C-alpha positions as CSV (number, residue, x, y, z in Angstrom):
1,M,-79.2,30.0,17.7
2,P,-79.5,29.4,13.7
3,V,-78.1,32.1,11.6
4,P,-81.1,33.6,9.5
5,R,-81.2,32.8,5.8
6,A,-80.9,36.4,4.9
7,E,-77.4,36.6,6.6
8,R,-75.9,33.6,5.0
9,S,-73.6,35.8,2.9
10,S,-70.4,35.7,4.9
11,A,-69.3,39.2,3.9
12,A,-72.7,40.8,4.6
13,F,-72.8,38.7,8.1
14,C,-69.5,40.3,8.9
15,R,-70.4,43.8,7.9
16,R,-73.8,43.5,9.8
17,M,-72.1,42.1,13.1
18,L,-69.3,44.4,13.6
19,P,-71.2,47.4,14.7
20,K,-73.3,45.3,16.8
21,V,-70.6,43.9,18.9
22,S,-68.5,47.1,18.8
23,R,-69.8,50.5,17.7
24,T,-66.4,52.2,18.6
25,F,-64.4,49.8,16.8
26,A,-66.6,49.8,13.7
27,L,-65.9,53.6,13.5
28,G,-62.5,53.0,13.1
29,I,-62.5,50.1,10.9
30,E,-64.7,51.7,8.5
31,V,-62.3,54.4,7.8
32,L,-59.6,51.9,6.3
33,P,-59.2,51.5,3.0
34,D,-61.0,48.6,1.3
35,G,-58.6,45.6,1.5
36,L,-57.1,46.4,4.8
37,R,-60.9,47.1,6.2
38,D,-61.9,43.7,5.0
39,A,-58.8,42.1,6.8
40,V,-59.2,44.1,9.8
41,R,-62.9,43.5,10.3
42,T,-62.3,39.7,9.9
43,A,-59.4,39.7,12.3
44,Y,-61.6,41.7,14.9
45,L,-64.5,39.3,14.7
46,L,-62.2,36.3,15.0
47,C,-60.7,37.9,18.2
48,R,-64.3,38.5,19.5
49,I,-65.4,34.9,18.9
50,A,-62.2,33.9,21.1
51,D,-63.3,36.7,23.5
52,T,-66.6,35.6,23.8
53,I,-65.9,32.4,24.9
54,E,-63.2,33.7,27.6
55,D,-65.7,36.1,29.2
56,D,-68.9,33.5,29.4
57,A,-69.2,33.6,33.1
58,D,-71.3,30.6,33.0
59,L,-68.6,28.3,31.6
60,A,-66.0,26.2,33.7
61,G,-62.3,27.3,32.9
62,T,-61.8,23.5,31.6
63,E,-64.7,24.1,29.2
64,K,-63.5,27.5,28.0
65,R,-60.0,26.0,27.4
66,R,-61.8,23.0,25.3
67,R,-63.5,25.6,23.1
68,L,-60.5,27.9,22.6
69,A,-58.4,25.0,21.4
70,M,-61.3,23.9,18.9
71,F,-61.0,27.3,17.9
72,V,-57.0,27.5,17.2
73,R,-57.3,24.1,15.5
74,L,-59.8,25.3,13.0
75,L,-58.2,28.6,12.6
76,R,-55.0,27.1,11.7
77,N,-56.4,24.3,9.3
78,R,-56.9,25.9,5.9
79,R,-58.4,22.5,4.8
80,A,-61.2,22.4,7.2
81,G,-64.4,23.1,5.3
82,R,-67.8,24.5,6.2
83,R,-68.8,21.4,8.2
84,A,-66.1,21.7,10.3
85,A,-66.9,25.4,11.0
86,D,-70.7,25.0,11.6
87,A,-69.6,22.0,14.2
88,F,-67.3,24.4,16.0
89,A,-70.3,27.0,16.1
90,A,-72.8,24.4,17.2
91,A,-70.2,23.3,20.1
92,C,-69.9,26.8,21.4
93,V,-73.6,27.9,21.9
94,G,-73.4,30.7,24.5
95,T,-75.0,30.5,28.0
96,A,-77.3,32.9,29.4
97,S,-74.4,35.4,30.3
98,V,-73.9,36.0,26.4
99,V,-75.4,38.8,25.2
100,P,-77.8,38.3,22.3
101,D,-75.5,39.9,19.5
102,E,-72.3,38.0,20.9
103,A,-74.5,34.9,20.7
104,V,-75.4,35.6,17.1
105,L,-71.8,35.8,16.4
106,L,-70.9,32.7,17.9
107,A,-73.8,31.0,16.0
108,G,-72.3,32.5,12.6
109,A,-68.7,31.8,13.2
110,A,-68.7,29.7,10.1
111,E,-69.4,32.9,8.3
112,V,-66.3,34.7,9.9
113,F,-63.9,31.8,8.9
114,E,-65.5,31.7,5.5
115,E,-64.3,35.4,5.1
116,L,-61.0,34.4,6.5
117,R,-60.1,32.1,3.6
118,R,-61.1,34.5,1.1
119,L,-58.2,36.5,2.5
120,P,-54.9,36.3,0.4
121,S,-52.6,33.7,1.5
122,E,-50.1,35.9,3.3
123,V,-52.9,37.7,5.3
124,Q,-54.4,34.4,6.5
125,G,-51.0,33.4,7.7
126,I,-51.0,36.6,9.8
127,L,-54.2,36.0,11.4
128,E,-53.6,32.3,11.9
129,R,-50.4,33.0,13.9
130,R,-51.4,36.0,15.8
131,V,-54.9,35.2,16.6
132,G,-54.0,31.7,17.3
133,E,-51.5,33.1,19.9
134,L,-54.3,35.1,21.2
135,A,-56.7,32.4,21.7
136,E,-53.9,30.1,23.1
137,G,-53.1,32.7,25.9
138,M,-56.8,33.1,26.9
139,G,-56.9,29.3,27.2
140,E,-53.9,29.2,29.5
141,Y,-55.6,31.9,32.0
142,S,-59.1,30.4,31.8
143,A,-57.5,27.1,33.2
144,R,-56.5,29.2,36.1
145,E,-60.4,29.6,36.9
146,R,-61.1,28.1,40.3
147,G,-64.2,28.3,42.8
148,R,-66.7,31.2,43.0
149,L,-64.2,34.0,42.7
150,V,-61.3,34.3,40.2
151,A,-58.3,36.2,41.5
152,S,-56.1,35.1,38.7
153,I,-53.8,37.9,37.9
154,R,-50.8,37.4,40.5
155,T,-48.4,40.2,39.9
156,V,-48.1,43.2,37.6
157,E,-45.6,41.4,35.2
158,D,-48.4,38.7,35.3
159,L,-50.8,41.2,34.1
160,D,-48.4,42.3,31.4
161,R,-48.2,38.9,30.2
162,Y,-52.2,38.4,30.2
163,C,-52.4,41.8,28.2
164,Y,-49.8,40.6,25.7
165,Y,-52.0,37.6,24.9
166,V,-55.1,39.2,24.6
167,A,-54.1,42.5,23.0
168,G,-50.5,43.0,22.4
169,T,-51.0,40.1,19.9
170,V,-53.7,42.4,18.2
171,G,-51.2,45.1,18.1
172,L,-48.7,42.8,16.2
173,A,-51.5,41.6,14.0
174,L,-52.6,44.9,12.8
175,T,-49.0,45.7,12.4
176,D,-48.3,42.8,10.0
177,L,-51.5,43.7,8.3
178,F,-50.4,47.5,7.8
179,R,-47.1,46.0,6.3
180,A,-49.0,44.0,3.8
181,Y,-51.3,46.8,2.7
182,V,-49.8,50.2,3.4
183,R,-47.9,51.9,0.7
184,G,-44.5,53.4,2.2
185,L,-44.2,51.1,5.2
186,D,-40.9,49.2,4.4
187,A,-39.2,46.6,6.5
188,A,-37.3,49.0,8.4
189,R,-40.4,51.0,9.4
190,H,-42.2,47.8,10.1
191,R,-39.6,46.6,12.7
192,Q,-39.8,50.1,14.5
193,L,-43.6,49.8,14.6
194,E,-43.5,46.1,15.8
195,A,-41.3,47.0,18.6
196,R,-43.9,49.3,19.9
197,A,-47.0,47.0,18.8
198,V,-47.1,45.2,22.0
199,G,-47.1,48.3,24.0
200,F,-49.9,49.9,22.2
201,G,-52.2,46.7,22.8
202,R,-51.3,46.3,26.7
203,G,-51.9,50.1,27.1
204,L,-55.5,49.9,25.7
205,Q,-56.1,46.7,27.4
206,M,-55.1,48.0,30.8
207,V,-57.4,51.0,30.5
208,N,-60.1,48.6,29.5
209,I,-59.2,46.7,32.9
210,L,-59.2,49.8,35.0
211,K,-62.4,51.1,33.8
212,D,-64.4,47.7,34.0
213,V,-63.5,46.8,37.5
214,T,-66.9,46.4,38.9
215,K,-68.3,44.6,35.8
216,D,-65.4,42.2,35.9
217,F,-65.9,41.4,39.2
218,A,-69.5,40.8,38.8
219,R,-68.4,37.9,36.2
220,R,-66.1,36.5,39.1
221,W,-62.7,38.0,37.6
222,V,-60.3,40.2,39.3
223,Y,-57.6,41.3,37.1
224,L,-56.0,43.8,39.4
225,P,-52.9,41.9,40.4
226,G,-53.2,40.2,43.8
227,A,-49.6,41.1,45.0
228,L,-50.3,44.9,44.0
229,L,-53.7,44.9,46.1
230,E,-52.1,42.9,49.0
231,S,-49.2,45.7,49.3
232,H,-52.1,48.1,49.6
233,G,-53.7,46.0,52.4
234,I,-56.4,44.4,50.2
235,D,-57.2,40.8,50.2
236,P,-58.0,39.9,46.4
237,K,-59.9,36.7,47.5
238,R,-62.2,38.7,49.8
239,M,-62.3,42.2,48.0
240,R,-65.5,43.9,47.6
241,P,-65.3,46.9,45.2
242,A,-67.5,49.2,47.3
243,Q,-65.4,48.7,50.4
244,V,-61.6,49.4,49.0
245,G,-61.8,52.9,49.9
246,A,-58.4,55.1,49.5
247,A,-56.4,52.0,49.4
248,G,-58.0,50.7,46.3
249,V,-57.6,54.1,44.5
250,R,-53.8,54.1,45.3
251,A,-53.6,50.6,43.7
252,L,-55.6,51.6,40.7
253,D,-53.4,54.8,40.3
254,A,-50.4,52.8,40.3
255,L,-51.7,50.9,37.3
256,V,-52.6,54.3,35.6
257,V,-49.1,54.9,35.7
258,R,-48.2,51.8,34.1
259,A,-50.8,52.1,31.5
260,L,-49.8,55.6,30.5
261,G,-46.2,54.1,30.0
262,Y,-47.6,51.9,27.5
263,L,-49.6,54.6,25.9
264,D,-46.3,56.8,25.3
265,E,-45.2,53.7,23.2
266,A,-48.7,54.0,21.1
267,E,-48.1,57.5,20.5
268,E,-44.5,57.1,19.1
269,Y,-46.2,54.2,17.0
270,L,-48.6,56.6,15.8
271,R,-45.9,59.4,14.6
272,L,-44.1,56.4,12.8
273,L,-46.8,55.8,10.5
274,P,-46.3,57.1,7.1
275,H,-48.0,60.7,6.9
276,G,-49.8,59.6,3.5
277,A,-51.6,56.7,5.2
278,R,-54.1,59.1,6.6
279,R,-56.8,56.4,7.0
280,V,-54.5,54.4,9.2
281,R,-53.4,57.0,11.4
282,L,-57.0,57.7,12.1
283,F,-57.7,54.2,12.7
284,C,-54.7,54.2,15.4
285,A,-55.3,57.5,16.7
286,W,-58.7,57.5,17.9
287,P,-58.4,54.8,20.3
288,L,-55.3,56.1,21.7
289,F,-57.0,59.4,22.6
290,F,-60.2,57.7,23.7
291,A,-58.1,55.7,26.2
292,L,-56.1,58.7,27.5
293,K,-59.4,60.7,28.3
294,T,-60.7,57.4,30.0
295,L,-57.6,57.1,32.4
296,S,-58.3,61.1,33.2
297,R,-61.7,59.7,34.6
298,V,-60.1,56.9,36.3
299,R,-57.2,58.6,38.1
300,G,-57.8,59.0,41.8
301,N,-61.7,58.3,41.1
302,S,-63.1,56.1,43.8
303,A,-66.5,55.7,41.8
304,V,-64.5,53.2,39.8
305,F,-65.4,50.9,42.6
306,S,-68.9,51.8,42.7
307,S,-71.6,48.9,42.5
308,V,-71.9,47.4,39.1
309,E,-75.6,48.5,38.9
310,S,-74.3,51.7,38.4
311,G,-72.7,50.9,35.2
312,D,-69.6,52.8,34.0
313,G,-70.9,55.9,34.3
314,P,-68.4,57.5,36.3
315,V,-65.4,56.7,34.0
316,K,-67.3,56.5,30.6
317,I,-66.4,59.3,28.4
318,S,-69.1,61.4,27.1
319,R,-70.6,61.6,23.5
320,A,-69.3,65.2,23.6
321,D,-65.9,64.0,24.3
322,V,-66.0,61.5,21.6
323,A,-66.9,63.9,19.1
324,A,-64.5,66.5,20.1
325,I,-61.7,63.7,20.0
326,V,-62.8,62.5,16.6
327,R,-63.0,66.1,15.2
328,S,-59.7,66.9,16.6
329,V,-57.8,63.9,15.5
330,R,-59.0,64.7,11.8
331,E,-57.7,67.9,12.1
332,R,-54.3,67.0,13.3
333,V,-54.0,63.4,11.6
334,R,-51.0,64.4,9.0
335,S,-49.0,66.5,11.5
336,N,-46.8,64.5,14.1
337,R,-46.3,67.9,16.0
338,A,-50.0,68.6,16.4
339,L,-50.9,65.2,17.4
340,H,-48.0,65.2,19.8
341,E,-49.2,68.3,21.3
342,M,-52.6,67.0,21.7
343,Y,-51.4,63.9,23.3
344,L,-49.5,65.7,26.1
345,S,-52.4,67.8,26.9
346,L,-54.7,64.8,27.6
347,R,-51.8,62.9,29.0
348,N,-51.5,65.8,31.6
349,E,-55.1,65.2,32.6
350,A,-54.6,61.6,32.9
351,A,-51.2,61.5,35.1
352,P,-51.7,60.9,38.9
353,L,-51.3,63.6,41.3
354,P,-48.3,63.2,43.7
355,V,-49.4,61.4,47.0
356,Q,-49.7,63.7,50.0
357,V,-48.2,62.4,52.8
């Protein structure tokens, strides 16, 4: 799918594509200061290119791994020109399972790489390292895909490792970018943030996994750890979401507890950000509180395992909830105490109730 002539400006292309592939993420990115906003937008679109390849349900695992390896080589080769980027885009044409906006993003990958090469050298290095590791990890897990149903996550520890690759690396990339652009964020504070960045990413990714169980199942992926499902009497290779019943809810709640532990790290991360970096604090706070609210819908909710045709209605937070969180965070963003009180209130909603014996 060729990129229309009107979109050939790489900066304009990236600005146009961001809200098309993620309205929620676009909301946060637009609040960032200019230089940091450009870097984070480019980073996100690079990650989304890799993610679109990984998520293509019609591609064999070996082909996904080949395309992701091409992506990493191009990402880390600063001498690669437009021709190489166009060749990558041509080799990564999506299948019928790739939604139209993501197909346009793949076709316009050269525009995103062009924006990458306009960033400061230090920032390019951050993205080459962190996004490259993300894509390499995706390639490793894609190589596991076999047969009609993919039960690729073996244990809870394996899930942690997967979440590190696809989201922990993003947390580290953002932390490095904050160090490069945010005043008052010295080396000592950067180390404190870095220690919690992976937990932040893992927590958000686990929430996405928990709310999207049936959607992922429809594309042949079971991200719930096989060993955890088996411990609750569920065979992951014969699993049918609508039939898991109370056992599935108990397995889900075990992961809710784990996700909450990681979101606790995310909240510590938020409070470590300099008070003067209001826009960065907003950028980090909104997805954290959206995730907490989503977990409150997931916890103990058998509707998570409803048929995929019903969509994510049972767990998707409402527009009213989104608006309330956006407003409340704006009011509290400079106060760690106020943010902490808000966090504890939402966390109590999400915490699983004790199991009645």
